[in-house]
ZATILO-897065 format. One record per residue (C-alpha): x, y, z. Coordinates in nm, 3 decimals. Example, Ala and Ser with C-alpha at 12.3 -4.5 7.8 and 13.67 -1.06 7.14 Angstrom:
! residues 2
+---------+---------+---------+
:      c1 :      c2 :      c3 :
+---------+---------+---------+
:   1.230 :  -0.450 :   0.780 :
:   1.367 :  -0.106 :   0.714 :
+---------+---------+---------+
***
This chain:
! residues 319
+---------+---------+---------+
:      c1 :      c2 :      c3 :
+---------+---------+---------+
:   0.054 :  -0.009 :   0.017 :
:   0.257 :   0.235 :   0.063 :
:   0.433 :   0.191 :  -0.225 :
:   0.121 :   0.278 :  -0.441 :
:   0.108 :   0.600 :  -0.256 :
:   0.480 :   0.668 :  -0.346 :
:   0.412 :   0.581 :  -0.690 :
:   0.100 :   0.780 :  -0.664 :
:   0.236 :   1.112 :  -0.519 :
:   0.561 :   1.088 :  -0.744 :
:   0.291 :   1.106 :  -1.010 :
:   0.128 :   1.358 :  -0.894 :
:   0.411 :   1.576 :  -0.829 :
:   0.496 :   1.526 :  -1.185 :
:   0.179 :   1.638 :  -1.334 :
:   0.176 :   1.925 :  -1.094 :
:   0.559 :   2.028 :  -1.223 :
:   0.438 :   1.957 :  -1.596 :
:   0.117 :   2.196 :  -1.559 :
:   0.327 :   2.446 :  -1.373 :
:   0.584 :   2.462 :  -1.704 :
:   0.271 :   2.500 :  -1.956 :
:   0.179 :   2.778 :  -1.740 :
:   0.530 :   2.911 :  -1.746 :
:   0.571 :   2.881 :  -2.176 :
:   0.286 :   3.039 :  -2.258 :
:   0.295 :   3.310 :  -1.951 :
:   0.632 :   3.377 :  -2.163 :
:   0.484 :   3.364 :  -2.520 :
:   0.157 :   3.574 :  -2.426 :
:   0.466 :   3.834 :  -2.266 :
:   0.606 :   3.784 :  -2.616 :
:   0.278 :   3.851 :  -2.823 :
:   0.173 :   4.166 :  -2.638 :
:   0.543 :   4.304 :  -2.668 :
:   0.545 :   4.259 :  -3.075 :
:   0.212 :   4.385 :  -3.069 :
:   0.267 :   4.746 :  -2.860 :
:   0.635 :   4.810 :  -2.876 :
:   0.728 :   5.079 :  -3.111 :
:   1.120 :   4.928 :  -3.163 :
:   1.007 :   4.561 :  -3.128 :
:   1.304 :   4.372 :  -3.282 :
:   1.081 :   4.040 :  -3.359 :
:   0.826 :   4.287 :  -3.541 :
:   1.065 :   4.499 :  -3.714 :
:   1.286 :   4.132 :  -3.858 :
:   0.993 :   3.892 :  -3.867 :
:   0.652 :   4.021 :  -3.783 :
:   0.683 :   4.340 :  -4.053 :
:   0.620 :   4.004 :  -4.341 :
:   0.316 :   3.902 :  -4.238 :
:   0.176 :   4.322 :  -4.311 :
:   0.341 :   4.290 :  -4.688 :
:   0.028 :   4.377 :  -4.830 :
:  -0.081 :   4.520 :  -5.137 :
:  -0.203 :   4.836 :  -4.976 :
:   0.199 :   4.879 :  -4.911 :
:   0.307 :   4.843 :  -5.255 :
:   0.286 :   5.170 :  -5.402 :
:   0.477 :   5.216 :  -5.731 :
:   0.725 :   5.527 :  -5.817 :
:   0.486 :   5.768 :  -5.954 :
:   0.232 :   5.684 :  -5.650 :
:   0.488 :   5.822 :  -5.454 :
:   0.598 :   6.126 :  -5.658 :
:   0.255 :   6.197 :  -5.671 :
:   0.200 :   6.220 :  -5.254 :
:   0.523 :   6.348 :  -5.224 :
:   0.411 :   6.658 :  -5.423 :
:   0.054 :   6.706 :  -5.221 :
:   0.258 :   6.655 :  -4.949 :
:   0.443 :   6.955 :  -4.966 :
:   0.199 :   7.149 :  -4.870 :
:   0.162 :   7.064 :  -4.519 :
:   0.154 :   7.244 :  -4.218 :
:   0.268 :   7.099 :  -3.934 :
:   0.077 :   7.081 :  -3.604 :
:   0.179 :   6.973 :  -3.269 :
:  -0.013 :   6.878 :  -2.951 :
:   0.117 :   6.731 :  -2.596 :
:  -0.100 :   6.448 :  -2.520 :
:  -0.217 :   6.371 :  -2.127 :
:   0.067 :   6.186 :  -2.055 :
:   0.281 :   6.432 :  -2.227 :
:   0.390 :   6.292 :  -2.518 :
:   0.491 :   6.534 :  -2.830 :
:   0.234 :   6.468 :  -3.115 :
:   0.256 :   6.538 :  -3.438 :
:  -0.007 :   6.574 :  -3.766 :
:   0.010 :   6.713 :  -4.094 :
:  -0.278 :   6.960 :  -4.174 :
:  -0.406 :   7.082 :  -4.506 :
:  -0.621 :   7.426 :  -4.484 :
:  -0.777 :   7.606 :  -4.749 :
:  -1.098 :   7.837 :  -4.688 :
:  -1.425 :   7.686 :  -4.526 :
:  -1.498 :   7.537 :  -4.238 :
:  -1.557 :   7.176 :  -4.316 :
:  -1.288 :   6.962 :  -4.158 :
:  -1.159 :   6.535 :  -4.185 :
:  -0.934 :   6.416 :  -3.958 :
:  -0.768 :   6.122 :  -4.115 :
:  -0.618 :   5.840 :  -3.927 :
:  -0.366 :   5.612 :  -4.029 :
:  -0.338 :   5.233 :  -3.973 :
:  -0.116 :   5.003 :  -3.778 :
:   0.280 :   5.077 :  -3.792 :
:   0.229 :   5.297 :  -4.079 :
:   0.215 :   5.744 :  -4.093 :
:  -0.008 :   5.965 :  -4.204 :
:   0.154 :   5.988 :  -4.521 :
:   0.196 :   5.608 :  -4.591 :
:  -0.227 :   5.554 :  -4.531 :
:  -0.364 :   5.885 :  -4.554 :
:  -0.246 :   6.140 :  -4.803 :
:  -0.497 :   5.969 :  -5.072 :
:  -0.782 :   5.998 :  -4.855 :
:  -0.645 :   6.354 :  -4.764 :
:  -0.562 :   6.432 :  -5.108 :
:  -0.954 :   6.335 :  -5.247 :
:  -1.081 :   6.499 :  -4.903 :
:  -0.872 :   6.851 :  -4.998 :
:  -1.020 :   6.847 :  -5.354 :
:  -1.389 :   6.870 :  -5.232 :
:  -1.309 :   7.150 :  -5.054 :
:  -1.230 :   7.038 :  -4.703 :
:  -0.977 :   7.114 :  -4.465 :
:  -0.775 :   6.805 :  -4.347 :
:  -0.540 :   6.742 :  -4.019 :
:  -0.370 :   6.383 :  -4.061 :
:  -0.197 :   6.291 :  -3.682 :
:   0.063 :   6.025 :  -3.670 :
:  -0.075 :   5.827 :  -3.388 :
:   0.120 :   5.800 :  -3.059 :
:   0.398 :   5.557 :  -3.133 :
:   0.388 :   5.584 :  -3.518 :
:   0.567 :   5.859 :  -3.738 :
:   0.701 :   6.197 :  -3.628 :
:   0.468 :   6.140 :  -3.318 :
:   0.677 :   6.073 :  -2.956 :
:   0.549 :   5.772 :  -2.761 :
:   0.712 :   5.351 :  -2.715 :
:   0.406 :   5.213 :  -2.658 :
:   0.163 :   5.190 :  -2.992 :
:  -0.212 :   5.291 :  -2.860 :
:  -0.431 :   5.059 :  -3.047 :
:  -0.666 :   5.291 :  -3.089 :
:  -0.764 :   5.316 :  -2.659 :
:  -0.491 :   5.520 :  -2.585 :
:  -0.596 :   5.684 :  -2.954 :
:  -0.915 :   5.808 :  -2.892 :
:  -0.791 :   6.007 :  -2.618 :
:  -0.538 :   6.205 :  -2.835 :
:  -0.771 :   6.263 :  -3.102 :
:  -1.037 :   6.447 :  -2.805 :
:  -0.740 :   6.724 :  -2.814 :
:  -0.714 :   6.712 :  -3.182 :
:  -1.039 :   6.809 :  -3.216 :
:  -1.000 :   7.057 :  -2.980 :
:  -0.712 :   7.233 :  -3.166 :
:  -0.908 :   7.258 :  -3.457 :
:  -1.181 :   7.407 :  -3.325 :
:  -0.909 :   7.673 :  -3.144 :
:  -0.846 :   7.758 :  -3.486 :
:  -1.218 :   7.739 :  -3.652 :
:  -1.475 :   7.775 :  -3.389 :
:  -1.754 :   7.733 :  -3.680 :
:  -1.578 :   7.359 :  -3.783 :
:  -1.783 :   7.076 :  -3.902 :
:  -1.557 :   6.774 :  -3.841 :
:  -1.583 :   6.444 :  -3.981 :
:  -1.356 :   6.175 :  -3.909 :
:  -1.222 :   5.943 :  -4.139 :
:  -1.015 :   5.631 :  -4.020 :
:  -0.817 :   5.333 :  -4.154 :
:  -0.767 :   4.989 :  -3.932 :
:  -0.661 :   5.106 :  -3.610 :
:  -0.747 :   5.416 :  -3.736 :
:  -1.096 :   5.373 :  -3.743 :
:  -1.108 :   5.151 :  -3.481 :
:  -0.935 :   5.492 :  -3.294 :
:  -1.239 :   5.759 :  -3.408 :
:  -1.505 :   5.444 :  -3.284 :
:  -1.391 :   5.414 :  -2.932 :
:  -1.379 :   5.836 :  -2.895 :
:  -1.785 :   5.852 :  -2.990 :
:  -1.824 :   5.679 :  -2.626 :
:  -1.614 :   6.002 :  -2.500 :
:  -1.823 :   6.358 :  -2.512 :
:  -1.739 :   6.469 :  -2.825 :
:  -1.823 :   6.827 :  -2.941 :
:  -2.111 :   6.866 :  -3.158 :
:  -1.892 :   7.006 :  -3.410 :
:  -1.809 :   6.644 :  -3.460 :
:  -2.070 :   6.541 :  -3.754 :
:  -1.978 :   6.160 :  -3.838 :
:  -1.782 :   5.899 :  -3.863 :
:  -1.673 :   5.656 :  -4.133 :
:  -1.461 :   5.400 :  -4.045 :
:  -1.298 :   5.154 :  -4.316 :
:  -1.162 :   4.793 :  -4.188 :
:  -1.223 :   4.828 :  -3.796 :
:  -1.197 :   4.556 :  -3.555 :
:  -1.471 :   4.498 :  -3.247 :
:  -1.219 :   4.503 :  -2.948 :
:  -0.841 :   4.489 :  -2.914 :
:  -0.901 :   4.121 :  -2.731 :
:  -1.131 :   4.005 :  -3.006 :
:  -0.828 :   4.092 :  -3.315 :
:  -0.572 :   3.946 :  -3.094 :
:  -0.764 :   3.637 :  -3.080 :
:  -0.828 :   3.628 :  -3.408 :
:  -0.427 :   3.641 :  -3.531 :
:  -0.353 :   3.420 :  -3.287 :
:  -0.608 :   3.184 :  -3.464 :
:  -0.478 :   3.223 :  -3.785 :
:  -0.122 :   3.273 :  -3.694 :
:   0.001 :   3.029 :  -3.410 :
:  -0.145 :   2.626 :  -3.252 :
:  -0.150 :   2.782 :  -2.885 :
:  -0.425 :   2.680 :  -2.657 :
:  -0.604 :   3.042 :  -2.724 :
:  -0.831 :   3.077 :  -2.419 :
:  -0.557 :   3.020 :  -2.213 :
:  -0.332 :   3.185 :  -2.358 :
:  -0.530 :   3.528 :  -2.400 :
:  -0.609 :   3.512 :  -2.013 :
:  -0.272 :   3.545 :  -1.980 :
:  -0.179 :   3.813 :  -2.248 :
:  -0.490 :   4.008 :  -2.118 :
:  -0.318 :   4.028 :  -1.737 :
:   0.006 :   4.125 :  -1.858 :
:  -0.117 :   4.396 :  -2.076 :
:  -0.221 :   4.536 :  -1.821 :
:   0.047 :   4.585 :  -1.612 :
:   0.239 :   4.704 :  -1.917 :
:  -0.005 :   4.934 :  -2.063 :
:  -0.206 :   5.026 :  -1.793 :
:  -0.559 :   4.859 :  -1.982 :
:  -0.667 :   4.507 :  -2.037 :
:  -0.680 :   4.406 :  -2.399 :
:  -1.096 :   4.308 :  -2.301 :
:  -1.164 :   4.706 :  -2.168 :
:  -0.998 :   4.839 :  -2.510 :
:  -1.376 :   4.751 :  -2.665 :
:  -1.469 :   4.930 :  -3.002 :
:  -1.877 :   4.743 :  -2.942 :
:  -1.888 :   4.920 :  -2.578 :
:  -1.750 :   5.307 :  -2.662 :
:  -2.021 :   5.252 :  -2.969 :
:  -2.316 :   5.205 :  -2.692 :
:  -2.259 :   5.554 :  -2.595 :
:  -2.215 :   5.711 :  -3.008 :
:  -2.512 :   5.873 :  -3.122 :
:  -2.349 :   5.990 :  -3.437 :
:  -2.416 :   5.848 :  -3.745 :
:  -2.105 :   5.587 :  -3.869 :
:  -2.068 :   5.454 :  -4.166 :
:  -1.824 :   5.048 :  -4.179 :
:  -1.637 :   4.979 :  -4.440 :
:  -1.494 :   4.689 :  -4.517 :
:  -1.322 :   4.436 :  -4.776 :
:  -1.427 :   4.113 :  -4.803 :
:  -1.112 :   3.898 :  -4.816 :
:  -0.931 :   4.114 :  -4.541 :
:  -0.724 :   3.857 :  -4.363 :
:  -0.643 :   4.113 :  -4.099 :
:  -0.972 :   4.201 :  -3.963 :
:  -1.229 :   3.960 :  -4.037 :
:  -1.521 :   4.101 :  -4.225 :
:  -1.759 :   3.901 :  -3.999 :
:  -1.664 :   4.224 :  -3.737 :
:  -1.842 :   4.487 :  -3.941 :
:  -2.211 :   4.325 :  -3.809 :
:  -2.151 :   4.374 :  -3.434 :
:  -1.964 :   4.696 :  -3.497 :
:  -2.313 :   4.866 :  -3.686 :
:  -2.521 :   4.629 :  -3.375 :
:  -2.306 :   4.781 :  -3.126 :
:  -2.381 :   5.173 :  -3.155 :
:  -2.645 :   5.359 :  -3.042 :
:  -2.643 :   5.600 :  -3.318 :
:  -2.723 :   5.553 :  -3.725 :
:  -2.495 :   5.299 :  -3.888 :
:  -2.427 :   5.164 :  -4.242 :
:  -2.205 :   4.954 :  -4.392 :
:  -2.058 :   4.865 :  -4.741 :
:  -1.805 :   4.545 :  -4.831 :
:  -1.615 :   4.547 :  -5.107 :
:  -1.548 :   4.184 :  -5.344 :
:  -1.241 :   4.073 :  -5.397 :
:  -1.034 :   4.369 :  -5.166 :
:  -0.822 :   4.259 :  -4.850 :
:  -0.748 :   4.468 :  -4.551 :
:  -0.749 :   4.903 :  -4.658 :
:  -0.725 :   4.800 :  -5.071 :
:  -1.096 :   4.919 :  -5.135 :
:  -1.003 :   5.275 :  -5.136 :
:  -0.760 :   5.159 :  -5.404 :
:  -0.877 :   4.892 :  -5.562 :
:  -1.278 :   5.057 :  -5.587 :
:  -1.212 :   5.403 :  -5.545 :
:  -1.524 :   5.476 :  -5.739 :
:  -1.752 :   5.271 :  -5.548 :
:  -1.543 :   5.353 :  -5.256 :
:  -1.558 :   5.706 :  -5.285 :
:  -1.917 :   5.723 :  -5.386 :
:  -2.019 :   5.543 :  -5.093 :
:  -1.831 :   5.768 :  -4.905 :
:  -1.993 :   6.098 :  -5.007 :
:  -2.358 :   5.963 :  -5.033 :
:  -2.357 :   5.878 :  -4.681 :
:  -2.195 :   6.253 :  -4.588 :
:  -2.456 :   6.427 :  -4.790 :
:  -2.754 :   6.248 :  -4.567 :
:  -2.602 :   6.381 :  -4.259 :
:  -2.473 :   6.683 :  -4.336 :
:  -2.594 :   7.051 :  -4.447 :
+---------+---------+---------+
***
């Protein structure tokens, strides 16, 4: 009997040690994953992770770069200081009139890279355009990427900066990917009446859901347990949990009209997120999908359809 008890005890100890080793292993990779996602200068992302984002929307011809650079020479640089004392930078393109657009770029990009074409379209339609580099991107300070949640508060300050210059401004928000999520997250805050509507291209429903989607696509980890550990580590590292950074929760307090755009072949933010976003909004919401378009490709590959939808929506909800 004693030998059986010793054997059983030994087996139990081995099982416990294996479980501890498994948790430690998952915890180490959860920390690695969160760091890769939010650290501006992350070595793994710079060498390997960036290859995952080597998509068509980032591939440009010399002619496109030259045309964009010519337009960008008109920029006036604006600067603000965030609530946590980061210096943030935006390019502005101004002309007579009170119509404004704030154009918000995507993940690990810049205003110039993602939103130059958007800025040009609006500018040619007579809008003033402000194109920030989000915190942790481009010319803006910050070693931690905001993933939309921190950026929503920075966006409130950019709105205030416009109103200091033009108290009669009528402001639209147009964001792509994380920029779209930032705009939708900001809708849950108290926005001034000068903000009229939001256009979000390829937004996710929450940082948590986006992490889960990418994990299932690129890894074989047990996702539920992994996300518990990643969520706990993110709370310590960046000051908020991945669950808290929820677009849908913020939309519950939104009463602005929103237009949600998405490519049907998006491999980075699943198109099924669109319905959840529209349903979550307390205000009017319209959706538009684009066949055979991946992440942020519609505004180039289906430009006529894209902009027809955008300006029809704007006309519907503005003077």
